[in-house]
N, C-alpha and C positions, 0 to 999 in steps of 0.2 A: 505493500501499500505507499502510496505518496508519502513524504513523512509533514506536508502540509497538512494532507488531510487526516494524519493520526493527528497533529495536533488541536488540528479543527474539531473534530469527534470527541474532545477534550470538555470544552470550551462548550458544545454544539445546546440552543435552547433549546426549551423545552415547549416545545408549542399546540397552543391549546386553538380547539376549531371549531366553529357552529356545529351543534348537533347535524344541524340539518344542510351543510354545506357540501354540496357534491362535488366539488374541484379539487382534487391532493394535488400535493406538489409531485412535480415529476422529478426535477434534482433539483443539488444545490452546490453551485456554486463557489470556490474557496480560493481569496487569497490569506495571507498572513501579510503583517503589514512588519517591517524589524523599525520602521520611519516612515515619518511624514510623509505621503505620496499620493500620486490621483487614481481615483478609483480607476479600474478599466472598465465593469461594468455597470459604475454612480460616474457617471463621466462628469456629473457636475459638483462632484464634491470629492476634495480632500482630506485622505482618511488621516487623523491626525493619533502618530503616537506618543503623547505626551511624557513631560517629566512625572519617573518615577514607574514609568510604563516600559515594562518589557515588550508587546507587539500588543496588536491590535491583530483581531478576526475576522475577517470581513464574508460573510452567507449570503451568496445569492441567491431567492427562491424562484425557481423556475416554478410556473403554471402552464398548462395551456391554454389555459381561460381564465380571464377577469370575466365577472356576469356581463361589460360591459363591452367586449372584443374581445379574441384572438387573441394571447402572448401575452402573459404577467410577468415581470420581473421585480419584484420586493427583496428588500435588506433587512438584514441586524447584523449590527458592527459591538463585536465584546474585546475589550481594552483587559488587557490581564496586565495587574504588578511586576514587579519582580522579585517576587515569591511564592508569585502563581496564583495569587487569590485576583477573584474578578473585579477590576477597579469601575467600569462602567459601564456604559452597551446605550443604542440607540436602537432605532426600528424606524425605517423609512415608508412613509405617510405622503403618499402621491406627492413625487418627486421632492419634497422636504423628510426631513427625519425628525425625529421626536426621541427625548430621554425615555427609556426600560424601567430605568428604576428609577422611583418613588416614594423610599421605607415613610411610610404609614398612612399613603396615600388609598382610599377605598378602593377594593376591589384588587387593590397589587399584592403580588404574592413576594418573598422574597428569594432571592438563589439559593438553589438544591446547590453545596457545592460548588462548584466549578459553572453550574446551569442556570443559563436566566429564563423567566420565565414571561414570554412572546402570546402576545392574546390577537391571531389572524382578523380581523376584518369580514363581517362574512360575505363570499362574493369576491369581492374587492382584493384582498387578502395583505391590506397593507398589514404594517404591524403598531400594535399598541402595551401600554405596558397595563390594563387592567380592560375585560372587555365591554363592561356597561361605558367606557368612552365612544363605544361604534357612534351613541346616536347625537355624536357633533359632529357628522357626517351626516348632509344633508342629502336628504333623500336613503338614508342607509337602508329602509328597508323596501321599499318604491325598486332601488334598482335593481334586488333581485330578481323579480316579481311581474311587475306591472308593464315596470320599464326596461326589466333585462332585454338584451340586446345589444350588439354594436358590429364594425367592421372588421377587419386582420389591422394587428397595431406593427407599426412599425418600432421598434421600441430603440429608445438613444445609443443604444452602442452598436444597435448593428442598421442604422437610418446615416445616408450619405454624411452628413453634420462632422458625426463621428469614429465610422469606420473607416481601418485601416485603407481600404481602397478605395474613399472619397463616392462612393455611390453604395445607396440602399443596400440588402445583404438578402433580402427576399424583394418581391414585387407581385403583391396581388392585386388579382383584375374585379371588375365589378360584380364577376359572377362567384369570387372568393368572398368579398362580401355578404353579398344576398345571401349565401349558403347559409357562411358565419353567421347572422342576425335571423335565421330562419332558426337552425340547431341550435342556440342559444334559448330558443322560448321555446322552443318546443322540449329540448330535452335538460338542460341548466339551472332553467328558472326556477326559485322555490323561493319557501318562505321562514328567514330568520327567526330562530328561536333566542336569539340571545341566552341560551345555554352553553357554555362550552367548555368540552372535552380534551383529555389530550390524547392527540394520536402521533403515536411515534413514529419520529420523520428513518426509516430505516439504512441502516447505516452504509450499503450499497449504492444509493441514490447520493452520495455526495462525489467531491471529485475538485477536481483544480479548475480554475475559473475557465484558464485556456482552452480545456477539454471542452467545458460546456459551450462556451464562445463559438463552437467549429458545431457544435451539434446545433444547436436551438434553430437556426435559419432551414436546415433541411427536415428536422421535426413540422414547421414551419408547413413548409411542402408539402409533405407525407401528408399533416395534418388536413390542408384543403383539397387532396386529391382523396384522401379518406370522403369525406364532404359530400365533393362528384359524385360521387361511388355511391356515396349514402343514397342522392336524393334524385339517382338516375341522369346526371346533366352530362357524363364525359360522353 
């Protein structure tokens, strides 16, 4: 096993999902930062390794779907002190990032040893310190039900602005978007319960970010092809 993956597993978050959420993570790309550096999977963020820290682990959770589009990539960052204890943690929230460790805040849980708790927003998969904080998001329930569905998203690391080639790394067309909306409304829409349960993420899903970066465009193209076959549109 890759050494960075081994280290990441020692600090892997305990992820809580809404019990009705039908979309599991497909893979987790990990990067271990020994010094402050720009993130490759979250291009808008410079990942910090502050004074007193040994390293920061970045976890990039890939889901085939967000309830509003095909393709979803959300993050947790765990900063570790030189003595091996968790020093800090943040979770991504729709292009931003929020603190995960809020001692005494209602609904939050302290780390279990080296593992922080992360609550996954129903359908949207942003990470929060407590499940009840989902209610801060406008239409948190409607977006999973009557307003579910959307196109194929070309996420930041894969769009022309950030990709190494300077070009979009996958290019869906109008039919792909149409079928994506239909599939999500018919097969993935659900009513959030705001009752959260731990769903262990299998260790086999963890891999270096560079490996996951190469797989995601292939998975998107394959999923678009699967929907065409499913709806007889090939």
